[in-house]
mmJSON file of the N, C-alpha and C atoms, coordinates in Angstrom:
{"data_MODEL":{"atom_site":{
"group_PDB":["ATOM","ATOM","ATOM","ATOM","ATOM","ATOM","ATOM","ATOM","ATOM","ATOM","ATOM","ATOM","ATOM","ATOM","ATOM","ATOM","ATOM","ATOM","ATOM","ATOM","ATOM","ATOM","ATOM","ATOM","ATOM","ATOM","ATOM","ATOM","ATOM","ATOM","ATOM","ATOM","ATOM","ATOM","ATOM","ATOM","ATOM","ATOM","ATOM","ATOM","ATOM","ATOM","ATOM","ATOM","ATOM","ATOM","ATOM","ATOM","ATOM","ATOM","ATOM","ATOM","ATOM","ATOM","ATOM","ATOM","ATOM","ATOM","ATOM","ATOM","ATOM","ATOM","ATOM","ATOM","ATOM","ATOM","ATOM","ATOM","ATOM","ATOM","ATOM","ATOM","ATOM","ATOM","ATOM","ATOM","ATOM","ATOM","ATOM","ATOM","ATOM","ATOM","ATOM","ATOM","ATOM","ATOM","ATOM","ATOM","ATOM","ATOM","ATOM","ATOM","ATOM","ATOM","ATOM","ATOM","ATOM","ATOM","ATOM","ATOM","ATOM","ATOM","ATOM","ATOM","ATOM","ATOM","ATOM","ATOM","ATOM","ATOM","ATOM","ATOM","ATOM","ATOM","ATOM","ATOM","ATOM","ATOM","ATOM","ATOM","ATOM","ATOM","ATOM","ATOM","ATOM","ATOM","ATOM","ATOM","ATOM","ATOM","ATOM","ATOM","ATOM","ATOM","ATOM","ATOM","ATOM","ATOM","ATOM","ATOM","ATOM","ATOM","ATOM","ATOM","ATOM","ATOM","ATOM","ATOM","ATOM","ATOM","ATOM","ATOM","ATOM","ATOM","ATOM","ATOM","ATOM","ATOM","ATOM","ATOM","ATOM","ATOM","ATOM","ATOM","ATOM","ATOM","ATOM","ATOM","ATOM","ATOM","ATOM","ATOM","ATOM","ATOM","ATOM","ATOM","ATOM","ATOM","ATOM","ATOM","ATOM","ATOM","ATOM","ATOM","ATOM","ATOM","ATOM","ATOM","ATOM","ATOM","ATOM","ATOM","ATOM","ATOM","ATOM","ATOM","ATOM","ATOM","ATOM","ATOM","ATOM","ATOM","ATOM","ATOM","ATOM","ATOM","ATOM"],
"id":[1,2,3,4,5,6,7,8,9,10,11,12,13,14,15,16,17,18,19,20,21,22,23,24,25,26,27,28,29,30,31,32,33,34,35,36,37,38,39,40,41,42,43,44,45,46,47,48,49,50,51,52,53,54,55,56,57,58,59,60,61,62,63,64,65,66,67,68,69,70,71,72,73,74,75,76,77,78,79,80,81,82,83,84,85,86,87,88,89,90,91,92,93,94,95,96,97,98,99,100,101,102,103,104,105,106,107,108,109,110,111,112,113,114,115,116,117,118,119,120,121,122,123,124,125,126,127,128,129,130,131,132,133,134,135,136,137,138,139,140,141,142,143,144,145,146,147,148,149,150,151,152,153,154,155,156,157,158,159,160,161,162,163,164,165,166,167,168,169,170,171,172,173,174,175,176,177,178,179,180,181,182,183,184,185,186,187,188,189,190,191,192,193,194,195,196,197,198,199,200,201,202,203,204,205,206,207],
"type_symbol":["N","C","C","N","C","C","N","C","C","N","C","C","N","C","C","N","C","C","N","C","C","N","C","C","N","C","C","N","C","C","N","C","C","N","C","C","N","C","C","N","C","C","N","C","C","N","C","C","N","C","C","N","C","C","N","C","C","N","C","C","N","C","C","N","C","C","N","C","C","N","C","C","N","C","C","N","C","C","N","C","C","N","C","C","N","C","C","N","C","C","N","C","C","N","C","C","N","C","C","N","C","C","N","C","C","N","C","C","N","C","C","N","C","C","N","C","C","N","C","C","N","C","C","N","C","C","N","C","C","N","C","C","N","C","C","N","C","C","N","C","C","N","C","C","N","C","C","N","C","C","N","C","C","N","C","C","N","C","C","N","C","C","N","C","C","N","C","C","N","C","C","N","C","C","N","C","C","N","C","C","N","C","C","N","C","C","N","C","C","N","C","C","N","C","C","N","C","C","N","C","C","N","C","C","N","C","C"],
"label_atom_id":["N","CA","C","N","CA","C","N","CA","C","N","CA","C","N","CA","C","N","CA","C","N","CA","C","N","CA","C","N","CA","C","N","CA","C","N","CA","C","N","CA","C","N","CA","C","N","CA","C","N","CA","C","N","CA","C","N","CA","C","N","CA","C","N","CA","C","N","CA","C","N","CA","C","N","CA","C","N","CA","C","N","CA","C","N","CA","C","N","CA","C","N","CA","C","N","CA","C","N","CA","C","N","CA","C","N","CA","C","N","CA","C","N","CA","C","N","CA","C","N","CA","C","N","CA","C","N","CA","C","N","CA","C","N","CA","C","N","CA","C","N","CA","C","N","CA","C","N","CA","C","N","CA","C","N","CA","C","N","CA","C","N","CA","C","N","CA","C","N","CA","C","N","CA","C","N","CA","C","N","CA","C","N","CA","C","N","CA","C","N","CA","C","N","CA","C","N","CA","C","N","CA","C","N","CA","C","N","CA","C","N","CA","C","N","CA","C","N","CA","C","N","CA","C","N","CA","C","N","CA","C","N","CA","C","N","CA","C","N","CA","C"],
"label_alt_id":[null,null,null,null,null,null,null,null,null,null,null,null,null,null,null,null,null,null,null,null,null,null,null,null,null,null,null,null,null,null,null,null,null,null,null,null,null,null,null,null,null,null,null,null,null,null,null,null,null,null,null,null,null,null,null,null,null,null,null,null,null,null,null,null,null,null,null,null,null,null,null,null,null,null,null,null,null,null,null,null,null,null,null,null,null,null,null,null,null,null,null,null,null,null,null,null,null,null,null,null,null,null,null,null,null,null,null,null,null,null,null,null,null,null,null,null,null,null,null,null,null,null,null,null,null,null,null,null,null,null,null,null,null,null,null,null,null,null,null,null,null,null,null,null,null,null,null,null,null,null,null,null,null,null,null,null,null,null,null,null,null,null,null,null,null,null,null,null,null,null,null,null,null,null,null,null,null,null,null,null,null,null,null,null,null,null,null,null,null,null,null,null,null,null,null,null,null,null,null,null,null,null,null,null,null,null,null],
"label_comp_id":["UNK","UNK","UNK","UNK","UNK","UNK","UNK","UNK","UNK","UNK","UNK","UNK","UNK","UNK","UNK","UNK","UNK","UNK","UNK","UNK","UNK","UNK","UNK","UNK","UNK","UNK","UNK","UNK","UNK","UNK","UNK","UNK","UNK","UNK","UNK","UNK","UNK","UNK","UNK","UNK","UNK","UNK","UNK","UNK","UNK","UNK","UNK","UNK","UNK","UNK","UNK","UNK","UNK","UNK","UNK","UNK","UNK","UNK","UNK","UNK","UNK","UNK","UNK","UNK","UNK","UNK","UNK","UNK","UNK","UNK","UNK","UNK","UNK","UNK","UNK","UNK","UNK","UNK","UNK","UNK","UNK","UNK","UNK","UNK","UNK","UNK","UNK","UNK","UNK","UNK","UNK","UNK","UNK","UNK","UNK","UNK","UNK","UNK","UNK","UNK","UNK","UNK","UNK","UNK","UNK","UNK","UNK","UNK","UNK","UNK","UNK","UNK","UNK","UNK","UNK","UNK","UNK","UNK","UNK","UNK","UNK","UNK","UNK","UNK","UNK","UNK","UNK","UNK","UNK","UNK","UNK","UNK","UNK","UNK","UNK","UNK","UNK","UNK","UNK","UNK","UNK","UNK","UNK","UNK","UNK","UNK","UNK","UNK","UNK","UNK","UNK","UNK","UNK","UNK","UNK","UNK","UNK","UNK","UNK","UNK","UNK","UNK","UNK","UNK","UNK","UNK","UNK","UNK","UNK","UNK","UNK","UNK","UNK","UNK","UNK","UNK","UNK","UNK","UNK","UNK","UNK","UNK","UNK","UNK","UNK","UNK","UNK","UNK","UNK","UNK","UNK","UNK","UNK","UNK","UNK","UNK","UNK","UNK","UNK","UNK","UNK","UNK","UNK","UNK","UNK","UNK","UNK"],
"label_asym_id":["A","A","A","A","A","A","A","A","A","A","A","A","A","A","A","A","A","A","A","A","A","A","A","A","A","A","A","A","A","A","A","A","A","A","A","A","A","A","A","A","A","A","A","A","A","A","A","A","A","A","A","A","A","A","A","A","A","A","A","A","A","A","A","A","A","A","A","A","A","A","A","A","A","A","A","A","A","A","A","A","A","A","A","A","A","A","A","A","A","A","A","A","A","A","A","A","A","A","A","A","A","A","A","A","A","A","A","A","A","A","A","A","A","A","A","A","A","A","A","A","A","A","A","A","A","A","A","A","A","A","A","A","A","A","A","A","A","A","A","A","A","A","A","A","A","A","A","A","A","A","A","A","A","A","A","A","A","A","A","A","A","A","A","A","A","A","A","A","A","A","A","A","A","A","A","A","A","A","A","A","A","A","A","A","A","A","A","A","A","A","A","A","A","A","A","A","A","A","A","A","A","A","A","A","A","A","A"],
"label_entity_id":["1","1","1","1","1","1","1","1","1","1","1","1","1","1","1","1","1","1","1","1","1","1","1","1","1","1","1","1","1","1","1","1","1","1","1","1","1","1","1","1","1","1","1","1","1","1","1","1","1","1","1","1","1","1","1","1","1","1","1","1","1","1","1","1","1","1","1","1","1","1","1","1","1","1","1","1","1","1","1","1","1","1","1","1","1","1","1","1","1","1","1","1","1","1","1","1","1","1","1","1","1","1","1","1","1","1","1","1","1","1","1","1","1","1","1","1","1","1","1","1","1","1","1","1","1","1","1","1","1","1","1","1","1","1","1","1","1","1","1","1","1","1","1","1","1","1","1","1","1","1","1","1","1","1","1","1","1","1","1","1","1","1","1","1","1","1","1","1","1","1","1","1","1","1","1","1","1","1","1","1","1","1","1","1","1","1","1","1","1","1","1","1","1","1","1","1","1","1","1","1","1","1","1","1","1","1","1"],
"label_seq_id":[1,1,1,2,2,2,3,3,3,4,4,4,5,5,5,6,6,6,7,7,7,8,8,8,9,9,9,10,10,10,11,11,11,12,12,12,13,13,13,14,14,14,15,15,15,16,16,16,17,17,17,18,18,18,19,19,19,20,20,20,21,21,21,22,22,22,23,23,23,24,24,24,25,25,25,26,26,26,27,27,27,28,28,28,29,29,29,30,30,30,31,31,31,32,32,32,33,33,33,34,34,34,35,35,35,36,36,36,37,37,37,38,38,38,39,39,39,40,40,40,41,41,41,42,42,42,43,43,43,44,44,44,45,45,45,46,46,46,47,47,47,48,48,48,49,49,49,50,50,50,51,51,51,52,52,52,53,53,53,54,54,54,55,55,55,56,56,56,57,57,57,58,58,58,59,59,59,60,60,60,61,61,61,62,62,62,63,63,63,64,64,64,65,65,65,66,66,66,67,67,67,68,68,68,69,69,69],
"pdbx_PDB_ins_code":[null,null,null,null,null,null,null,null,null,null,null,null,null,null,null,null,null,null,null,null,null,null,null,null,null,null,null,null,null,null,null,null,null,null,null,null,null,null,null,null,null,null,null,null,null,null,null,null,null,null,null,null,null,null,null,null,null,null,null,null,null,null,null,null,null,null,null,null,null,null,null,null,null,null,null,null,null,null,null,null,null,null,null,null,null,null,null,null,null,null,null,null,null,null,null,null,null,null,null,null,null,null,null,null,null,null,null,null,null,null,null,null,null,null,null,null,null,null,null,null,null,null,null,null,null,null,null,null,null,null,null,null,null,null,null,null,null,null,null,null,null,null,null,null,null,null,null,null,null,null,null,null,null,null,null,null,null,null,null,null,null,null,null,null,null,null,null,null,null,null,null,null,null,null,null,null,null,null,null,null,null,null,null,null,null,null,null,null,null,null,null,null,null,null,null,null,null,null,null,null,null,null,null,null,null,null,null],
"Cartn_x":[0.831,-0.063,0.831,0.535,1.34,0.916,1.826,1.479,2.032,1.096,1.659,1.384,2.479,2.395,2.179,1.089,0.811,1.02,1.29,1.378,2.553,3.537,4.643,4.122,3.395,2.99,1.867,0.971,-0.079,0.707,1.701,2.45,3.1,3.685,4.338,3.396,2.302,1.194,0.705,0.51,0.107,1.007,2.43,3.408,3.615,3.352,3.463,2.465,1.192,-0.053,0.089,0.736,0.979,2.016,2.951,4.083,3.55,2.714,2.091,1.204,0.293,-0.527,0.327,1.543,2.248,2.992,3.252,3.957,2.914,1.908,0.735,0.337,0.317,-0.14,1.027,2.202,3.51,3.447,3.143,3.093,2.005,0.746,-0.169,0.021,0.723,1.17,2.039,2.986,4.108,3.437,2.541,2.001,1.086,0.443,-0.5,0.531,1.71,2.651,3.332,3.455,3.81,2.955,1.654,0.764,0.328,0.589,0.487,1.495,2.787,3.839,3.733,3.223,3.086,2.131,0.877,-0.281,0.123,0.917,1.372,2.449,3.22,4.216,3.435,2.476,1.876,0.679,0.309,-0.689,0.053,1.522,2.367,2.565,2.433,2.705,1.615,1.892,0.902,0.194,-0.883,-1.674,-0.634,0.129,1.015,2.226,2.649,3.706,3.091,1.937,1.161,1.011,0.535,0.229,1.672,2.792,4.132,4.39,3.672,4.072,2.885,1.946,0.709,-0.4,-0.543,-1.528,-2.408,-3.429,-4.262,-4.556,-5.271,-5.546,-6.476,-7.367,-8.285,-7.27,-6.194,-5.416,-4.701,-4.421,-3.678,-4.045,-5.201,-5.702,-5.488,-5.918,-5.593,-4.116,-3.214,-1.773,-1.288,-1.678,-1.338,-1.717,-2.923,-3.583,-2.806,-2.172,-1.607,-0.74,-0.57,0.411,1.623,2.713,4.018,4.545,3.91,4.279,3.628],
"Cartn_y":[-1.166,-0.001,1.269,2.081,3.617,4.406,5.148,6.255,7.738,8.491,9.959,10.928,11.858,12.85,14.141,14.781,16.104,17.366,17.063,18.294,19.23,19.007,19.802,20.658,19.969,20.818,21.768,21.452,22.279,23.537,23.168,24.31,25.235,24.666,25.389,26.357,25.908,26.544,27.772,27.445,28.545,29.607,29.335,30.281,31.262,30.567,31.244,32.291,31.922,32.813,33.895,33.552,34.673,35.515,35.145,35.896,36.793,36.375,37.099,38.138,37.905,38.771,39.941,39.693,40.799,41.517,40.948,41.663,42.705,42.181,43.014,44.222,43.799,44.891,45.841,45.538,46.527,47.454,46.764,47.647,48.753,48.165,49.271,50.265,50.065,51.076,51.963,51.478,52.26,53.184,52.634,53.516,54.615,54.263,55.296,56.318,55.912,56.884,57.911,57.323,58.096,59.086,58.689,59.657,60.764,60.305,61.368,62.432,61.986,62.836,63.715,63.227,64.055,65.045,64.548,65.402,66.593,66.448,67.268,68.327,67.821,68.634,69.706,69.109,70.002,70.963,70.623,71.486,72.751,72.655,73.88,74.714,74.416,75.416,76.258,77.513,78.752,78.373,79.038,78.873,79.325,80.134,80.55,79.421,79.032,77.919,76.628,76.43,75.32,75.562,76.637,77.32,77.153,77.302,77.217,75.801,74.853,73.35,72.735,73.761,73.269,72.572,72.889,72.179,73.135,72.778,73.738,72.86,73.388,72.855,71.671,71.743,70.781,69.494,69.7,68.484,67.801,68.386,67.688,66.252,65.995,64.729,63.579,64.18,63.259,62.821,63.925,63.737,62.77,63.0,62.173,60.736,60.375,59.222,58.37,59.027,58.343,57.43,56.193,55.098,55.417,55.3,55.484,54.064,52.984,51.788,51.521],
"Cartn_z":[0.044,0.004,0.007,-0.861,-1.058,0.239,0.563,1.492,0.916,0.744,0.107,1.292,1.467,2.235,1.765,1.818,1.027,1.923,3.26,4.139,3.683,3.123,2.642,1.562,0.527,-0.565,-0.255,0.704,1.193,1.929,2.58,3.265,2.514,1.352,0.386,-0.407,-0.742,-1.483,-0.471,0.699,1.726,1.939,2.016,2.087,0.9,-0.251,-1.557,-1.63,-1.108,-1.16,-0.077,1.004,1.984,1.484,0.934,0.348,-0.743,-1.703,-2.853,-2.239,-1.096,-0.484,0.044,0.808,1.557,0.398,-0.737,-1.643,-2.388,-2.647,-3.152,-2.215,-0.97,0.126,0.141,0.168,0.118,-1.019,-2.304,-3.484,-3.495,-2.828,-2.716,-1.83,-0.761,0.206,-0.298,-1.04,-1.694,-2.931,-3.58,-4.483,-3.771,-2.94,-2.148,-1.503,-1.057,-0.518,-1.565,-2.793,-3.786,-4.182,-4.379,-4.653,-3.68,-2.359,-1.314,-1.397,-1.525,-1.732,-2.785,-4.106,-5.323,-4.98,-4.39,-4.177,-3.21,-2.108,-1.103,-1.778,-2.686,-3.488,-4.231,-5.03,-6.147,-5.319,-4.155,-3.327,-2.776,-2.652,-2.148,-3.211,-4.495,-5.612,-5.742,-6.221,-6.371,-7.733,-8.038,-9.302,-10.498,-10.259,-11.457,-11.55,-10.569,-10.585,-11.291,-11.072,-11.703,-13.11,-13.332,-14.64,-15.601,-14.964,-15.639,-16.0,-15.509,-15.548,-16.337,-16.736,-17.526,-16.778,-15.485,-14.68,-13.998,-13.428,-12.484,-11.356,-10.369,-9.171,-9.294,-10.368,-10.665,-11.197,-11.786,-12.174,-11.201,-10.019,-8.967,-8.615,-8.35,-7.974,-9.177,-10.429,-11.622,-11.744,-11.611,-11.669,-10.599,-9.3,-8.294,-8.215,-8.89,-8.966,-10.114,-11.08,-12.207,-11.85,-12.297,-12.126,-12.871,-12.056,-12.677,-13.39,-13.415,-13.739,-15.027],
"occupancy":[1.0,1.0,1.0,1.0,1.0,1.0,1.0,1.0,1.0,1.0,1.0,1.0,1.0,1.0,1.0,1.0,1.0,1.0,1.0,1.0,1.0,1.0,1.0,1.0,1.0,1.0,1.0,1.0,1.0,1.0,1.0,1.0,1.0,1.0,1.0,1.0,1.0,1.0,1.0,1.0,1.0,1.0,1.0,1.0,1.0,1.0,1.0,1.0,1.0,1.0,1.0,1.0,1.0,1.0,1.0,1.0,1.0,1.0,1.0,1.0,1.0,1.0,1.0,1.0,1.0,1.0,1.0,1.0,1.0,1.0,1.0,1.0,1.0,1.0,1.0,1.0,1.0,1.0,1.0,1.0,1.0,1.0,1.0,1.0,1.0,1.0,1.0,1.0,1.0,1.0,1.0,1.0,1.0,1.0,1.0,1.0,1.0,1.0,1.0,1.0,1.0,1.0,1.0,1.0,1.0,1.0,1.0,1.0,1.0,1.0,1.0,1.0,1.0,1.0,1.0,1.0,1.0,1.0,1.0,1.0,1.0,1.0,1.0,1.0,1.0,1.0,1.0,1.0,1.0,1.0,1.0,1.0,1.0,1.0,1.0,1.0,1.0,1.0,1.0,1.0,1.0,1.0,1.0,1.0,1.0,1.0,1.0,1.0,1.0,1.0,1.0,1.0,1.0,1.0,1.0,1.0,1.0,1.0,1.0,1.0,1.0,1.0,1.0,1.0,1.0,1.0,1.0,1.0,1.0,1.0,1.0,1.0,1.0,1.0,1.0,1.0,1.0,1.0,1.0,1.0,1.0,1.0,1.0,1.0,1.0,1.0,1.0,1.0,1.0,1.0,1.0,1.0,1.0,1.0,1.0,1.0,1.0,1.0,1.0,1.0,1.0,1.0,1.0,1.0,1.0,1.0,1.0],
"B_iso_or_equiv":[0.0,0.0,0.0,0.0,0.0,0.0,0.0,0.0,0.0,0.0,0.0,0.0,0.0,0.0,0.0,0.0,0.0,0.0,0.0,0.0,0.0,0.0,0.0,0.0,0.0,0.0,0.0,0.0,0.0,0.0,0.0,0.0,0.0,0.0,0.0,0.0,0.0,0.0,0.0,0.0,0.0,0.0,0.0,0.0,0.0,0.0,0.0,0.0,0.0,0.0,0.0,0.0,0.0,0.0,0.0,0.0,0.0,0.0,0.0,0.0,0.0,0.0,0.0,0.0,0.0,0.0,0.0,0.0,0.0,0.0,0.0,0.0,0.0,0.0,0.0,0.0,0.0,0.0,0.0,0.0,0.0,0.0,0.0,0.0,0.0,0.0,0.0,0.0,0.0,0.0,0.0,0.0,0.0,0.0,0.0,0.0,0.0,0.0,0.0,0.0,0.0,0.0,0.0,0.0,0.0,0.0,0.0,0.0,0.0,0.0,0.0,0.0,0.0,0.0,0.0,0.0,0.0,0.0,0.0,0.0,0.0,0.0,0.0,0.0,0.0,0.0,0.0,0.0,0.0,0.0,0.0,0.0,0.0,0.0,0.0,0.0,0.0,0.0,0.0,0.0,0.0,0.0,0.0,0.0,0.0,0.0,0.0,0.0,0.0,0.0,0.0,0.0,0.0,0.0,0.0,0.0,0.0,0.0,0.0,0.0,0.0,0.0,0.0,0.0,0.0,0.0,0.0,0.0,0.0,0.0,0.0,0.0,0.0,0.0,0.0,0.0,0.0,0.0,0.0,0.0,0.0,0.0,0.0,0.0,0.0,0.0,0.0,0.0,0.0,0.0,0.0,0.0,0.0,0.0,0.0,0.0,0.0,0.0,0.0,0.0,0.0,0.0,0.0,0.0,0.0,0.0,0.0],
"pdbx_formal_charge":[null,null,null,null,null,null,null,null,null,null,null,null,null,null,null,null,null,null,null,null,null,null,null,null,null,null,null,null,null,null,null,null,null,null,null,null,null,null,null,null,null,null,null,null,null,null,null,null,null,null,null,null,null,null,null,null,null,null,null,null,null,null,null,null,null,null,null,null,null,null,null,null,null,null,null,null,null,null,null,null,null,null,null,null,null,null,null,null,null,null,null,null,null,null,null,null,null,null,null,null,null,null,null,null,null,null,null,null,null,null,null,null,null,null,null,null,null,null,null,null,null,null,null,null,null,null,null,null,null,null,null,null,null,null,null,null,null,null,null,null,null,null,null,null,null,null,null,null,null,null,null,null,null,null,null,null,null,null,null,null,null,null,null,null,null,null,null,null,null,null,null,null,null,null,null,null,null,null,null,null,null,null,null,null,null,null,null,null,null,null,null,null,null,null,null,null,null,null,null,null,null,null,null,null,null,null,null],
"auth_seq_id":[1,1,1,2,2,2,3,3,3,4,4,4,5,5,5,6,6,6,7,7,7,8,8,8,9,9,9,10,10,10,11,11,11,12,12,12,13,13,13,14,14,14,15,15,15,16,16,16,17,17,17,18,18,18,19,19,19,20,20,20,21,21,21,22,22,22,23,23,23,24,24,24,25,25,25,26,26,26,27,27,27,28,28,28,29,29,29,30,30,30,31,31,31,32,32,32,33,33,33,34,34,34,35,35,35,36,36,36,37,37,37,38,38,38,39,39,39,40,40,40,41,41,41,42,42,42,43,43,43,44,44,44,45,45,45,46,46,46,47,47,47,48,48,48,49,49,49,50,50,50,51,51,51,52,52,52,53,53,53,54,54,54,55,55,55,56,56,56,57,57,57,58,58,58,59,59,59,60,60,60,61,61,61,62,62,62,63,63,63,64,64,64,65,65,65,66,66,66,67,67,67,68,68,68,69,69,69],
"auth_comp_id":["UNK","UNK","UNK","UNK","UNK","UNK","UNK","UNK","UNK","UNK","UNK","UNK","UNK","UNK","UNK","UNK","UNK","UNK","UNK","UNK","UNK","UNK","UNK","UNK","UNK","UNK","UNK","UNK","UNK","UNK","UNK","UNK","UNK","UNK","UNK","UNK","UNK","UNK","UNK","UNK","UNK","UNK","UNK","UNK","UNK","UNK","UNK","UNK","UNK","UNK","UNK","UNK","UNK","UNK","UNK","UNK","UNK","UNK","UNK","UNK","UNK","UNK","UNK","UNK","UNK","UNK","UNK","UNK","UNK","UNK","UNK","UNK","UNK","UNK","UNK","UNK","UNK","UNK","UNK","UNK","UNK","UNK","UNK","UNK","UNK","UNK","UNK","UNK","UNK","UNK","UNK","UNK","UNK","UNK","UNK","UNK","UNK","UNK","UNK","UNK","UNK","UNK","UNK","UNK","UNK","UNK","UNK","UNK","UNK","UNK","UNK","UNK","UNK","UNK","UNK","UNK","UNK","UNK","UNK","UNK","UNK","UNK","UNK","UNK","UNK","UNK","UNK","UNK","UNK","UNK","UNK","UNK","UNK","UNK","UNK","UNK","UNK","UNK","UNK","UNK","UNK","UNK","UNK","UNK","UNK","UNK","UNK","UNK","UNK","UNK","UNK","UNK","UNK","UNK","UNK","UNK","UNK","UNK","UNK","UNK","UNK","UNK","UNK","UNK","UNK","UNK","UNK","UNK","UNK","UNK","UNK","UNK","UNK","UNK","UNK","UNK","UNK","UNK","UNK","UNK","UNK","UNK","UNK","UNK","UNK","UNK","UNK","UNK","UNK","UNK","UNK","UNK","UNK","UNK","UNK","UNK","UNK","UNK","UNK","UNK","UNK","UNK","UNK","UNK","UNK","UNK","UNK"],
"auth_asym_id":["A","A","A","A","A","A","A","A","A","A","A","A","A","A","A","A","A","A","A","A","A","A","A","A","A","A","A","A","A","A","A","A","A","A","A","A","A","A","A","A","A","A","A","A","A","A","A","A","A","A","A","A","A","A","A","A","A","A","A","A","A","A","A","A","A","A","A","A","A","A","A","A","A","A","A","A","A","A","A","A","A","A","A","A","A","A","A","A","A","A","A","A","A","A","A","A","A","A","A","A","A","A","A","A","A","A","A","A","A","A","A","A","A","A","A","A","A","A","A","A","A","A","A","A","A","A","A","A","A","A","A","A","A","A","A","A","A","A","A","A","A","A","A","A","A","A","A","A","A","A","A","A","A","A","A","A","A","A","A","A","A","A","A","A","A","A","A","A","A","A","A","A","A","A","A","A","A","A","A","A","A","A","A","A","A","A","A","A","A","A","A","A","A","A","A","A","A","A","A","A","A","A","A","A","A","A","A"],
"auth_atom_id":["N","CA","C","N","CA","C","N","CA","C","N","CA","C","N","CA","C","N","CA","C","N","CA","C","N","CA","C","N","CA","C","N","CA","C","N","CA","C","N","CA","C","N","CA","C","N","CA","C","N","CA","C","N","CA","C","N","CA","C","N","CA","C","N","CA","C","N","CA","C","N","CA","C","N","CA","C","N","CA","C","N","CA","C","N","CA","C","N","CA","C","N","CA","C","N","CA","C","N","CA","C","N","CA","C","N","CA","C","N","CA","C","N","CA","C","N","CA","C","N","CA","C","N","CA","C","N","CA","C","N","CA","C","N","CA","C","N","CA","C","N","CA","C","N","CA","C","N","CA","C","N","CA","C","N","CA","C","N","CA","C","N","CA","C","N","CA","C","N","CA","C","N","CA","C","N","CA","C","N","CA","C","N","CA","C","N","CA","C","N","CA","C","N","CA","C","N","CA","C","N","CA","C","N","CA","C","N","CA","C","N","CA","C","N","CA","C","N","CA","C","N","CA","C","N","CA","C","N","CA","C","N","CA","C","N","CA","C","N","CA","C"],
"pdbx_PDB_model_num":[1,1,1,1,1,1,1,1,1,1,1,1,1,1,1,1,1,1,1,1,1,1,1,1,1,1,1,1,1,1,1,1,1,1,1,1,1,1,1,1,1,1,1,1,1,1,1,1,1,1,1,1,1,1,1,1,1,1,1,1,1,1,1,1,1,1,1,1,1,1,1,1,1,1,1,1,1,1,1,1,1,1,1,1,1,1,1,1,1,1,1,1,1,1,1,1,1,1,1,1,1,1,1,1,1,1,1,1,1,1,1,1,1,1,1,1,1,1,1,1,1,1,1,1,1,1,1,1,1,1,1,1,1,1,1,1,1,1,1,1,1,1,1,1,1,1,1,1,1,1,1,1,1,1,1,1,1,1,1,1,1,1,1,1,1,1,1,1,1,1,1,1,1,1,1,1,1,1,1,1,1,1,1,1,1,1,1,1,1,1,1,1,1,1,1,1,1,1,1,1,1,1,1,1,1,1,1]
}}}
């Protein structure tokens, strides 16, 4: 009679899923932080400075939310 041990495979799959979840969560936090830094930097500019770079205050959220990847 054959005996098959599948506990190791299940543990490996679970570890891979946990690692993948952590990686996705860290990437989401990094993207949120990049958008926050961009938004704060643009909000410190005056209307004239924004006009010099071709933006308005209405464009700030759109620019901050744009993905860099």
